[in-house]
Each structure stands twice: as C-alpha cells, then as structure tokens.
N, C-alpha and C positions, 0 to 999 in steps of 0.2 A: 504495500500499499504506499502510497505517495502522500506527504504530508502537505497540505494547503499553505503556501507560503506568500501567496499574492495577496496584497491589500485591495480592498473593494474602493470602489470610487465614492466620493463624496457625494452627501444627499443634494439634490438640485431643487429648483421650482421653490424656494423656502419663501414664505410669507408670514409677517406677522400681525396679529389683531388684537386690539384693546379691548377686552370682553370684561365687564365689570371691575375694572381696575387690575386686572392682569392680562399678562402678556400670553396669548396662546399663537403658537406656532404650527404650520403644516409645511410638509414637504414630500418630495418624490425620492425614495431610496435610490442610492447608487449602486449600479449593478457591481456583480462578484462574479469570478470564476467559478464558485462553487453553486452559484444560482440562489444563493439566500445569504443572510446575515444575521447577527446575533441581537444588535442594538446600536440606535442612534444616541449619541449624547450630544448636548446642549451644552456649550460655555459660554460663560459671560466674563469679559476679560481674561481668559485662558482657565477658568475655575469651572468645573461642572456644576450645572443646576438642575440637571435632570436627565435620566437615562429611559429609553422609550423602546421596547422589544418590537419583535417581526410584526404583532397584530396591531401596531400602531404606526401611523402616518402624520402624527401632530400630536400636541400636548401643553398643557399649562405649565408654564416656567416660573409661574410666582407675579407678585404685585410689580406693577411697571407704569410710569407716569412720562409725559412727553418731557420731563426735565431729567428723566434717566439717562445718564451719560455713558453705560455700559456696551460694549462691544460684544457683538453676539456671534458665534460661528458654530457648526455643528461638523461633528465626526461619524464615521461609520465603523463597525467593529464587526468582523465575520465570525462564524461559528469557530474558527480555528485561533481566534484572538487577533488576526490581523487588523490594524486601523487605518483608515484612510488620512489622507491630508484633510486639514481644515478647509470647509467652504470659505470663500472671501468673505469678509466682515459684511454684516448685513447692513444696508443703506436707509436711512431715514425717508420714509414717504411724505412728500409735503401735501398739507391739507389740498383736496381737489375739490370737494363739493362747493356748488357756487360759480366754479370758474368756468370760461369756455373754453372748448377744445385746445385753440392756439395757446391760451395763458396755462392750461394744464400742461401741454406739451412740453411747453419752456420749462416750466417747473421740475417736470420729472427729468427732462435731459439735464438740468443743471444737478439733479441729485443723482446722477449717473445712473437712471433709469430710462424707460422710455413706452410711449403710449401703445396699448396694444387695442384689442378688438373694442369697438365701440357701438353700443346697441342702445334702443330708444326705450323709455320708461320713467317713471315717478311723476311727480308735480313741482311746479316751479315757474321760473322764468324761462321760457322757450329758449333752446341753446346752451342751457348751462348743465352741468354735471352734477347727478343726483348721489351718486355712489361710484366708488367705495367711501364710506364715511368713517369706518375705525381701522383701516390698513394702515399700519406705522411703519412696518418693517419688510424690506423685502430683498432678494438676492441681488447683487449689480447687475445692471443691463437687462434686469427681467422687464418683458413688458407688462403693462399695468392695464387690466380691462376697466372701461368706464361704462357707466349708463348716463344718456343724456336725455333731458326733458325734451319730448318731440315738440316739432314747430320751430319757428325762428329761422335765420339763415346762418347755416353753418359757416364758417370762413374758411373751414378746411374739409374736403371732402375727401372720406377715408374707404377705402373700397378693398375688400378681402374676398378671394373666391377660392374654394377648396372641391375638389372632385378626385375620382380614381386616377391612380396612377398607370395602371395597368388595361389592356382592353382585348378581348378576344372577339373578333367580329363575327366568326363563326356562331358566338352563343348570343349575342346583343348586338343591335344596330342603333342603340341610344347610349348616350353620356350623360350623366346624371352630372349637376353642380349645385353647389350652395354659393349663394352670392350675399354680401353683408355691405350694404351702403350706409352712410350717415346722411345722405340727401337724393332727393328724386334725381335719377340720371338717365343718360341714353347709353347702353351698355352693349358693345359690339364683341364679337369673338371670331376669330380668324385662324383657320386649321392650316397648319404647312407640314408638308411632306418631310421625309428625312433629308431631302434634296433641298430645302425651303422653297418649293413650290407651293403656291396657294389653293388649297383644295376646297374650301368652303368657308362661307361667312354667316354668321348668324347675328340678328340684331334684335334688341328687347327695349321696351321702355320700363323702368323699374321705379318703385318707390322707396323710400327709406327703410332699412331694416333688414331682415333676412328673406331672401325668395330662392326656392328650388326651381331649377330650369332642366330642360332635358335636349340634350343637341342630336338629331338625327346624324349618324354617321354615314357619310357617303359611301357608296360602293367602292370607289377606288381606293379606299383605305382597307386594303387586303394583306399587302406585303409586309411582313415582319420588320421592326424597326422603331426608331425613337421619332416620334410625331411631336408636335408642338401646338399649343393652342394660345394666341396672344390675345386678353381681354383687354379692354379699354373701356374706362366708364368717363363719361364728360357730364359737367353739371355746370352752366353757365361758362365761365372762363376756365375752369379747373377741371384738368384732364389727368388721370391716373392710369397706369398701365400695369399688367400682370401676366408673366409667361408661365404656364404650367406645361412640363414634359409629360407625353402619353407612350408608354411602351406597348405597341401591337406585337402581339405574339399567336402562334397557333400550336395548338397541343398542350403540353405539359405547362402550367403556369411557372415561371422563373419566381421562387420567392426567397425571402430572406428570413432571418430568425424570428421566430414565432413570437408573437407579442399579444398579451391582453390588456385590454382596457376597462377599467372599472367605473361606472356612471353612476353615482347616487352617494349622498352624504352618510347614509344608515348601512351600507351595503361593505361587508368587510373583504379585505382582500383574501382570495384563495390561497389556502395552505396546501402546497402540494407534500406529498410523502417523501421522507429521506430515502435518497437513491432514485428518484423519480427525474426524468428531464425536466427541468422547471423553466417555464417561458418568462420571459420580462414582462412584470405587472406593472401598469401605469394607472394611477387615479386621476380622471379628470374631473375638473372643479365645475364645468359646466356645458351648455351646448356647444358654444364656442369651441372651447379645449377639446372636447369631445370628437368633433369634426376635423380638426386639426390633427388628431392622434390618429384617426382612421387614415386620413389622405396621406400621411406619412408612412404608415405602417405598409405592412406586404398583405395587399388585398387578397382575399382567398385563404389565406392562413391566419388572420389576425380574429379575435374572437373579442365581442365587447358584451360586457355584463351591464345591464341598464336596470335601474330601480323605475318601471313603469309609473308607479304610483307618482313618484316626485317628478318626472319628466314627460310623462303622458305617452299616449299610443301615436299621436301626431309625430313625436320625435322619433319613435321607431319606424315610422313610415319614411321620414324623409331621409333617415340612414341608410335605408334599404334602396330608395330612389338613387342616392349619390353612389353607395358602394353595394350593388347587387351582390357582390361575391364576399360581403362580410358576413361572418355567424353571429349571429346575436343570441344570448341568453336573456330573456325577459322576466324580471322578478317582480311579482304583485301578492298582494293580501286577497286580492277578488278575483274570483274564477272568471268573471265575466270579462274584467281588464284582461286577464290572460290569454283568453280566445281572441279577443279584439289585437292584442299583440301578435299572436300566431298570424292572423290574417294579414296585418301591417307589414309582415316579413321576418319576423323574429324566428329565428331556426327552432329554439326550444323554449318553452315557457314554464316556469316553475315558481312553486310559492315561495314567499319571502322567508319562510320559517325552513327552507331547505336546509339541511346542516351544511356546515363549509366544507367538510370531506366530500360529500356527495357533489357539490358545486365544483369542486377541483376536478374530480372525476369525470363529470360531463365536460367540463373544459378540456381536459386532456384527450378525451375521445373525440372532441370536435378537432383539436388540432391534429390529429393522427388521420382523419378521415381525407380522402385525396380530393 
C-alpha cells in the first residue's frame, strides 16, 4: 500500500455573512488526490477558530463586527493528515445595497473583487441594488452576484449566456441556451464552422432577466470539430459580446472527470463509501451558479442533485432544455412534485428523506451508465 503524501487544494469560493452578530462562512472544498478530505480549519490572524468536517461546507466562527480587523484564511486537511496551503486572505466586501451597478462595480474592483451575475428583484429605487445586504467577506477576485430593483435605466448592460459545450447532431437538432440580461436588448447569435465560415444567424428581442432559447442546428453541422457561437447583445449604445465553443461529435461522448453538483440549501453533499471512485462534488448557491456549473462540466457525465421544493419544477425544465444530456436527481417532500419533476426532465425523483448512502449509490450508478 502507498501512503498518501499529496496535500489537498485549498478551499475556494469562500463567502462570509454577518448573521445575528456572528460571522458565518461558506466554501467549496478543495480537490484531493484521495477523493476526500478530513476537515477544513478556519484561521483568524493565523490562529484556528473552527474545524469543520467533511459533512460541512460552512460554519459559524464566532462574533464579528465591521470594526473587526482580523485576517481570515482557510486550510484543508485530508484523511492522511496532509494540509493545504492557506487561502488568500479574505477581502472586505463593501456595502452594496442602494448603489447603482456602476457604483457597485467600482467599489468591488477597488476591494479586489468583481461584479458577478445581475438579476432583478426586490423593491426600492429602480436600478439600485437590493442584495446582498449581509455579505461582508469574500475570496479575492471572486465575482459577487447582486440583485437590482426592476425598472430604471441601467448605465451598464450585463449579458451572460450559458449553453451545452458538446453536441451530437444525430441525437438532437436543437441547442438550448440560457440568457441573462440587465436591460431589454436585441440579441444576435452567429454560428461559425471550425474553419470560421458563417453557418447560421439567429435574432431575438429579449427582456431583462433570464430567458431560455432554442437554436435549431442547421443541417450542415455534421462534421466533428470545434464550432463557435458569437453572441451579441445591444441596448441603446451599449453592445456586449460573448463567444461559446461547441464540440460537435459522433458516437462516444468525449468526457471529462465526473462532477456532481448539489443545488439546495438543505441538501447534504453525498458521502461515497471508502474505496469507491469519488467524483468531484460542487455545491451551487443558486440558479445562476447551477447553470454555470453545468455549462463548465462534462455534459452527459455530470449529475445534478436538485431540491425541487426550493427551486421549483420550472428550474428542472430549464436545465433539461439547455443541457438535455444532464442527469438530474430531483428531491422533494411531495409525491406530486416528484411526478412533475420527472415529466420536466429529471432522470430520477426521490423523496427528500432518502438516506445519504442511498443518494450516493444512485449518483454512482448514474455516473457509470453510458
């Protein structure tokens, strides 16, 4: 037997929230060659203030105020006792509620952070940010998602697009995409061949917020290779472009290491038995991060576990539209909701009370299926 001597990666996507006068941290565990880890330690000025085991991806580290000057970092230790390097010190998140998008982006950039996804919601002065309200710390350069009051004229057009990265024309003639805009805009998508020849153009008029679209794949997209779609959103004088690469293949799906995404604040990450091949497990904080994780993952191999009671059947339907090869495990307390989730595209629907060991076994079987 060989001893594990390789240290795990440090935790990522660290966020700190001020809740009831205490600092609550959340994180994504770092990867390890053994496929698991033992615990994550939170340090303040280099001194440990909390250890959290494999069943935790967050925890309360004690009282905290805006005058607290301590520097927080995290380390991860695997089952063999190897310890990761510390994360970069967490950055202070400036107050964002009430600011415009431009003001918020400037404040975030000055703090060593950046603006993430922008969604509409809340009440107040049109065009101003309503959340987050209690986010106080974050990993350096981390994108911070915000919610903006509907209405008003945003001075900045934010445009985000997610779609599957692989396509087998023999099985599907449509490509789904999820578009998120902060303003009503004209959106154009242009498909290019591997030799940069223009093959098709689609045009849409879209409102602010998320929209699901389907692109009919033209008949000339049959030859395997790397195609690309150039997306352009125009609103007034603002123009934003995004380019997504699509791998067209025939036969066996070119896959990457398996990844499992868990969506739901009450869903525990599956615990795989010792000795089993353990996929990477990622916890998604919401709809946008779930779509991003699916778009970055290996379509057809990736499994997503969804709390349908929290996110709704429509979320399952939209995921299935954009990622038809994604295997979804739907969890709910209601038999009727489970039936609807199955019709919406869930691969399997299970009661929320299912034991963690059973959930892990179901995921393992889905990952093994061709």
